N, C-alpha and C positions, 0 to 999 in steps of 0.2 A: 256789874261784871262786864257787860257788853261794852260800856264806855272804856273800861280799862283795857280790854282786848283790842279795841280799835286804836286806842292811844299807843299801846305797845307796838302794834304792827306798823302804824304810820310813822311813829317816831323812830323806830329801829331801822326801817327802810331808808328814811332820809339820812339819818346819822351814819349808817353803815355805808351808804352810797358816797357820802362825803369822804369817809376813810378810804374807800376804794379809789377815789379820784386822786388822793394824795399818796396812793400806792402803799397803804397800810392795810393789814388784814381787817376785813369787815367785822370779824368777831370782837375786835376791840371796841368798835362802835356799838355793838350789841350789848357788851358788858357795861359800857358807860351809860347807855340808855337805861339799863336796869338800875344802876347806882343812882342816877338822877331821879328816875320815877319812883324808886323804892321808898320804904318807910323811914329811912334814915336821912333822906333829903327832902323831896317834894311830897312824898307820901300820896301818890296818885294811883297806885295799884290797889285794886280791891282786895280786902282780906280774904275773900272767898277764893281768889286765885292763889294767893300766898299759902293758904291752908292746904291746897292740893299740889303745891309746887314739887314736893318730893315725888308724888306719883307721876307728874308730867316729866320730871327728869328721868324717872325709871323708864318711861315710854321712850324717851330720847335714847337712852342707853341700849334698849332693845333694838331700836332702829339701827344704831351704830353697829351692833354685833351682827345683826342679820345682813346688813350691807357688806360687812367684812367677810362673813362666811360665804356669801354669794359671789364675792369678787376674788377671794383668796384661793388661787389654784396652787395646790401643793407642787405641781409639776414646775411652776415658775420658781418656786423656792429651790427645787432640786437643780434646775438649770443655772440659777444664780450661784449655786454652790455654797461652799463653806463660809465665805464672808457674809452672805445673807443670813445664814443660820446663826452665826455669831452675833450679827447686828440685831437679831431678834430678841436677844436676852442679855448679852454682855454689858452694853452701855447702861441699860436701865438697872441692871443688878448692881453695878458699881455705884451708880448715882444713888440708888436706894440705900446701899450700905453707908455711903458718905452721909446722907441725911440722918440715918439711924445713929451714927456716931456723933455728929455735930449738933443736931437739934436739941438733945438733952442738955448739952453744955450751954447753948445759947438761950433756950427757953425754959429750962428746968422742968422738962416733962419726962415721962417714963420712956424707956427704950421701946416698949410695945407701941406707944402712941407715936413715937418718932418713926418706927417702921411703917406704921399706917400712913403717916405723912409722906414718907418716901414712896410708898406704893401709889399714892394719889399723884404726886408730882412727877414721877419718873417717866411716864409714857409720853412719847412724841405725838404730835398732833396730825392726824390724817387730813384735817381741814386745811392746814397750811401746806403740808408736804405733797399730797396726792395731785392737786392741780398742776403743780410745777413739774412733777415727774411725768404726768400725762403730756404736758407741753414738750418736755425733752424727748419723749418717745415719738411724738408727732414730727418734731424737727429732725429726729435721728441723731441728736447729740448724746454722746456717751454710750450709745447702744452697742458699739463694738466691744466695750469692756463691761457691758451689762450693768451699768450704773443705775439707770432708772428701774430696771427689773429687780435688781438687788435691793434697792431702797423701798420699792413698793411692797415687795414680799416681806422684807425685814421689819418695816414699820408697822405693817398690818398685824404680824404675829406678835410683835412687842406689845401692842395694845391689848391683845387677848391675854397674854401672859400676866401683865400688870393688873388687869381687871380681876383675873382669877386669884392672884396673890392678895389683892385688896379684899376680895370677898372672903378668902380663907382667914385673913387676919381679923376681919370683923367677927367671924365665927369664934376665933380664939379669944378675942376681947370680950365677947358676950359670955364666954364660958367662965370668965373671972380669974382664971389661972392658966399658966403654961405648963403643960405636962406632956409626957411622951404620947399619951392617948390623944390629946388635942392636936399635937403635931401630926399624928397619924391620920387624923381626919382630913388633912389637906390633900394628900395623894388620893385618898378614897373618894373625896368629893369630886376631884378632877376625873377620875376613872368612871365613876357613875354618871357624871354629867356628860362626858364624851359618849358613853354607851347609850344613854337616853336620847341624845341628839341624833346619833347615827341611826338607831332603830326607828325613831320617828321619821327621819328623813327618808329612809328606804320605803316605809309604808306610804308616806305622802306622795312620793314620786310614782309609785305604782298606781295610786288612786288618780293622780293627775293624768297619767297616761291612759288609763282605762276609761275615765269619764271626761267629757268635754266640759271644762270649767273656764270661765273668763279669767284673765290674768288679775283683774281687779279683785275678784272673789278669792283667788289663790292668795293674794297679798293679805287680805283680811283673815283668811284661815291661818296663814303663817304667823301673823301678828297675834291672833288669839292664842295659838299654841305657845308662842313665846311668853305671853302673860301667864299662861297656865304653868309653864316651867318655873317661873319665879314664885308663883303662889305655892307650888309643890315644894320648892326649896324651903320656904318659910313654914309650911305645914309639917315638914319632916324634921325641922330644926330641933336638935337635942335627941333625935331618934336615929336618923340615918343622915350622914353628911352628903349633901348633893349640891353641885354647882349648877344652878339653873341657868345662869348667864353663859356658862361654857356650853351647856346644852343648846342654847339659842344659836350660838355661833356655829356649833358643829352641825346643827340642822341645816343651816344655809350652805355650809361646805359640802354636806352630803348631797344636797340638791344639785350643786355645781358639778360634783363628780359624776353623778348618774344622769344628769340631763342639763348639759351646758347651755344649750339654746334657751331653755326655759329660764335658767338662772340669769342670763343676760337680759332677758325681757323684764324679769322681776326687779333687777337692779335699777333699771330706768324708772320704774314705778316708785321704788323706794327713794330714789333721788328727788322726785317731785314731792314726796311726803316730807323729806328732810328740809325743804325750804321753810315750811312753817314750824317744824319741830326745832330747827336750829335757832330760830328767833326766840321761841318760848324758853328754850334751854338756857341760852346765854343771858337773856334779859332777866330771867328769874334768879340765876346765880348772882348777877350783879345786884339785884334787889335784896339779896340776903347779906350783902357786905355792909358791915358797920364801919363807916369812914373813920370814926374816932378810934376804933380798935386797930384798923389798918395803919393809921398814922402812928399809933403807939408802938406797934411791932414792926413798922415799916423798914427802918434802917437795918435792924437785926435780920429781918426776913430777907431783905435784899442781899445781905452778906451771905446768908445760907444758900440762896438761889444761885449766886455766882460761884460759890464754892462747889455746889453740886454740879454746875455746868462744867467746871474745870475737870472734875472726876469723870463726868460723862464723856468729855472729849478724849480722855485717856482710854475709856472703854471703846470708843470708836477706833482709836489708833490701834489698839490690840486686835480688834476685829478685822482690820485691814492689813495685818501683817501678811507678807508673802502674796500680795495681790499686784497686778500690773498697773495699778493706779499711780499717777505721778503726785507730786506734793500738792499742787493746786487742786487736783481732784479729791485728794484725801481731806484737804481743808474744806472743800465744798460739802463732802459727806458729813463732816463734823458739824458744820453750820446747819445742814439739813436736819440733823438729829437734835437740834436745839429747841425749836418751837413747841410750846405747850398750848393746849386749848381744849379739844373736844372731850377727851376722857376726864380731864380735870373738872370741866364744867358739869359732867354727868355724875361724878361720884364724890366731889369735894364736900358737898353739903350733907352727905349721908351720916358721917360721924356726929355732926351737930344735931341732925334729926333724931339720932338714936340716944342723944343725951350724954355723949362722951364729954368729959371735962375739957379736953383739948379740941373739941369739935370746931369751935369758932376760930381758933388759931389755925387749924388745918385748912379751913375754908379761906381765910385771909391770905395765907401763904400761897395757896393754889391760885387764887385770883391774881396776886402779885406776879406769880410765875408766868401766868398767861400774858399779862400786860407788859412784862419785861421781855420775855423770850420770843413771843409771837412776832411783834414788829421787828425786833433786832434780827431774828432768824430769817424772816421773809426778805428784809432789805438786803442782808448779806448774801442770801442765796441768789436773789435777782442780780445783784451787783457782780458777784463772782461769775455767774452764768453769762452775763453780758460781756465781761472782760475776756472770758475764755473763748466765747464765740467770735469776738473781735480779733483775738489773737490768732485763732485758727483761720479766719478770713484773710488776715494779712499774710500768714504763712502760705496759704494756697495762692494768693495773688502773686507773691514773689516767685513761687515755683512756676507759675504760668509764664511770667516774664522771662525766666531763665530758659 
């Protein structure tokens, strides 16, 4: 196992660095590392690591949600206004509906499996989007129209919504049938998860204020509670519907609301943890990909992905109605909402691990979505951003000459 860990870390760092040098998302390099080292190519990853890969990805998902909760200020969402709220659910919802309609036609799977696939694929990637938005904020580009703030808030909320929808669909799938009662479990699990996260967050903030505890220890405590939320969800399965993952995110959001300074310190610690978690997450997802299956479903899956992207762009256009954004800025937002990566890597293998008949198909479509949309979206975002900045520079230069 130690040899496999060393090989994964060293290989992924080298390959991801190469991808960064050619201005492609490093996560593509991590995925390729997993595919190459995985059991379907070189078979150099220890079975002991592969056997616990689902648990490692669950840990990665908890890190993603805690970071989102600690960073997502509801006030930013309010300031960004109606477009940010619409962007948080309209594009993903339309994309998910499109996949639910077309996937059964293309792959002959059930509509429930197609909806599950849609929930996996629909979320935009914070790993690709957030660094570019932070860069825009630092440069002051688009801040007058609140473009970075709007996209930071909208994309973060969208991830939470799609993870919650995915979890709810898994619960419905495991129930074996769709009934009014099973559909009622969805809002109940959301309400209870939210309540659990808020209550726990209030208690934790009071404890952190009253007792002097190192930030590292606080992170470990938050981590452990996040694990317990997920364990509690599974323990109560079939008895009380509860979204443990939503509770994890809400816990972070409550800490941010009640103690903003502490939340900022904790975010920096979780970002350090994310460095190693990201490597294991994407490499292990790549290792689960069967190249022969991907080749078999490749062309049809690519058609589905581009079809879903078309409908997603329609969702973005609807969200930006009656905004002051010009055509170039609207196109920029559309491309920004294209890349897939983080959420797909974290949840795409869960249906396969649960033994769903379409689990391998969902995993392969999700990986293809990452490999297609992440580099295309990143390149287009960077290109449009450079063109826009150059255009503004030339306009300012002309105005100075006049």
